[in-house]
N, C-alpha and C positions, 0 to 999 in steps of 0.2 A: 673767244675768251671773255669769261666773266668779269664785269667791272664793278665797282662799289655802287655805282647809281643802279645798274640792271639788278643786282642783288636787293637793294632797297625796294625797286618796285616789285618784285616778286614777294618780298616779306609783306609788303603792305596789302598785296593782292590777298596773300594766305591769311593774313589777320583778318580782312574784310569776309572772307569765305569762313572762317572760323566763326566769326560773328553771326553770320547768316545760319550756320549748321546748329550753333546753340539755341538759335532763336526757334527754328523749326523742331527742335528736338522737345523745347519746352512747350510750344504749341501743340505737338503730337500727344505729349504724356497729358495736358490739360484736356484735350479732346478725347482721349480715352476714357477717360473717367466720367465725362458727360455723357458719353454714348451708354457706358455702363450703367449708370443711375437710370438712363432712360428705360432700359432693360428690365432692370429692378423694378420700376415703376408699374411694369405691366402685369407684375404678378397678381395683384388683386382684382385688376381688371379681366385678365385671364380666368381667374378662379371664379368670378362672377358670371362668365359666359359658360363656364363647365357647369356650374349650378343651374343655369337656365336650361341647358340641355338635360340635365340629371330630372327637374322638374318635369320635363316633357316626355321623359322615358318612365315615369311611374305609372302611366297607363297601360304600359307594357306592351305597346303597339311596336311593330317592326319599321323602325324609321328607314330602313335601307329599301324598302318597298316602294313603287310608285304610288302617289304621284310626288313624294317628297323628294327623293333621288331618281331621276329618269334613268332608263338603261343605257342611253348615249353617254352618260356621265362614266360609265363604267368601260363601255366599248368603243369610245371616241378615240380621236388621235391625242398624241402626246405632246403636251407644251412644256418648254423648260424656261425659267428664269435664271439667268446667270448673273450673279452680282460681283463686280471688279470695283475698278476705281477709275476717276476721271483724270487723276494726276499721276507722275511718275514718282520716283525715288521710294519706291514700296518695296524693292528687293524682288524676290520671286512671288509677290502676292497675286497677280494676276495670272502668271503660268501655272500655279499650283491649282487655284480652282479650275482652270480651263481643263487642264489635264484630267481632274477629276470628273469634271461634266461630261468631257468626251468618253471617257471610259464608261460611266454610268449609263449615258444615253445609248450608247452601242449595245450595253447588255439589255436595256428595257425595251428598245425597239425591235420589233418583230415582224418580218415579212414586209409587206406594202403599206404598213401602219405610217399614216400620215404624221407630220411632226413640224411644230414651230418653235423658234427660239427667240427670246428677247434678252438682249443686253443692256446690262444696268452700269453704265460706266463707258466712256470712250476707250480706255485703254484695254478692257476686256472684249470690245468690240472688234478691234483689230487682231486680237491674239485668237477669238474664234474663227475669224476668217483665213488666218494662217493656219489654223489646223484643219481647214477645209470643211468648215460648217457654213452654213447659210443663214444669215441672222434676219428675222422677218421684221424686227421692230429693235430700236435702241433707245434708251433714254439716259440722261444725265441723273446723278446722285444728288440728294440734297446737301445743300452747304452747311447745314447746322441742325439742331435736334428740332428747333421749332418747326423745320421746313419737311420734316418726315411724313407728319400727318398728311399734308396736300399731296405728297409724293406717293403715297399708300392708296389715297382715293383715286388718284389718276391710273394706278395700277390695278386696281380692282375693276375699274371700268373697261380697262384694255382686255383684261382676262374675262370679263362677262362678253366683251365682244368676240373674243376667241370662241368662247362656248357656243354662243349663238350663231354666229355668222361662218366661222371656221370648221366646226364639228369637232372642237379639242374638248375631251372629257377627262383626262388625265393631266395634271399641272404639277411639275417638279420643281422645287426651288434648290438652287446650288448657291453656297455662299461659304465664306471663311468664319468661323466660330472662334473667338479669342480663348485661349488657355491661361495659365499662370504666367506672369511676366510679360515679356514681349513676343509671345508664341501664339500660334494660331494653328487650327486644323480643318481642313475641308468638310462641310457639312451639307446632308440631302435632307430635305424635307418632302413628303408626298403630301402635297397640300389638298388635292381632289383626285380622285373620291376620297370622302374621308373613312378612315379605317373602322370596319364593323366592330372589330374586337374593341377598339376604344370606347364605342357606343355600349358595349356589353359590359365593360369595367365600369362604367358611369352608372348603368343600371343595377349594378350589384353593390355600388357603394351607399352606404347607410346615409341618410339625410341627418344633419348635425343636431337637430331638434325634434321635437314631438310633432309640431304644426308644419304641415306642408303648404307651400304656398299656391295658390290659385290663380288661374289665369282666364282671362275672356276672349282673348283674341283667337281668331280661326287658327287652327292647328297648322296647317300648311304655312300660312302668313308668319308664324311664330317662328318656325323652323327656319324659314328664310331668312328673317332677320337674324336669328342666332348665327346662322352660317356666315351672314355677313360680317357680323361681328367677330367670329372667328377667323374669316379671312383677314380682316384688319389688325388682329392681334399677332398672327403669323407673320404677314408681311412687315409689320412695324418691328417685329424682333429681328425679321431678317437684314432690314435695312441698317437697324441700330447695332447688331453684332458685325456685319460686313463693315462697318464704317469704325467701329472699334478696332477691329482686325486690321483694318488699312492703317490706321494710326499706330498700332501696335507695331506693323511692318516698317512704317516710316521711322519710328524711335528706333528700332533697332538698326536701320540703315544709318540714321543721323548718327548714331553711337559709332558705329563702325568709321562713318566719314570723318567723324571728331578726331578719333584716334589717327587717322591717317594724316589728316591735316596738322595736327600737333607734331607727329613725327617728322613731317615735312619742313614745319617751321623750325625744329630742333636743327634739321640738316641744314638749312638754309641761314639761320642765325650762326651757325657753327662755321658755315662757308665764309660769312660775311666777316666775323671777327678775326679769322684767318687771314684773309685777304686784306682787311684793313690794317693787321700787324704787319704784315708783308709789306705793304706800301709804306708804313712808317719806318720799318727797317730799311727799306731802300733808300728813303729819303735821307735817313740819319747815315748811311754809309756814303750817300754822295755828300753830304756835308762834311764828314771827316775826311774824305778824299779831296775836297776842294780845298779844306784847311789846310792838310798836309802839303797840297802842291804849291799853296800861297806861301806858307813859311819855309818851304824849300827855296 
């Protein structure tokens, strides 16, 4: 049976938990905006890379022919990078992206095509293994916006080693992309090989001024440099949007937890006041009964 002291302990614990939940909710809300600003800052950088490709395409050469894009980049194995979370309390965040990735990979892989999977986040690693997928590599997520750049550079090196040493030519990214409010959707990006239609679209796009920039670097080296910049932009965006979605999912989970804790506190406070009043009533009855016995 509950006592006043046990109820007091439960109320104190619930109040402490309520404070933690409110703090985590505030931190998630702040983090969402930081990662959203990081994505917004990529717009001009991405535009500059696109314009570099556009200058290169003005000579009307076919970029999709060797040696700029070798044939193994099209016929090679399939590599997948799945972005999840390092920490829990994110609701269905990891389950959603793993379900989407497994379904998409099943549709993309044909015959005896080889494949490798990289898990970004310890939580998504366990989900992929539970889904029956073998994970070749795993890495942790950066803990802040400033750490994304180094994480992207490390991942570019790993993907290059996949291409050179593992025969991987197709690389696909899977991550959750934030929507309005605290919602998100699973998203797929076919990172490599690059889409020929995208090149055709850039070739047909008119240059914004009458003077076309010139370049002195060797054409293949310039194209390789632009490819690396393209990879940097795409991977940075994947990291930032996945982290923004993770914090959006955590914010939604903390909002639900906050409501549950507040409801629990109301119940405990009600029980506490009722029990305290019952105790006071019982003591008053004892006093009255004792007084009546003494007066008689």
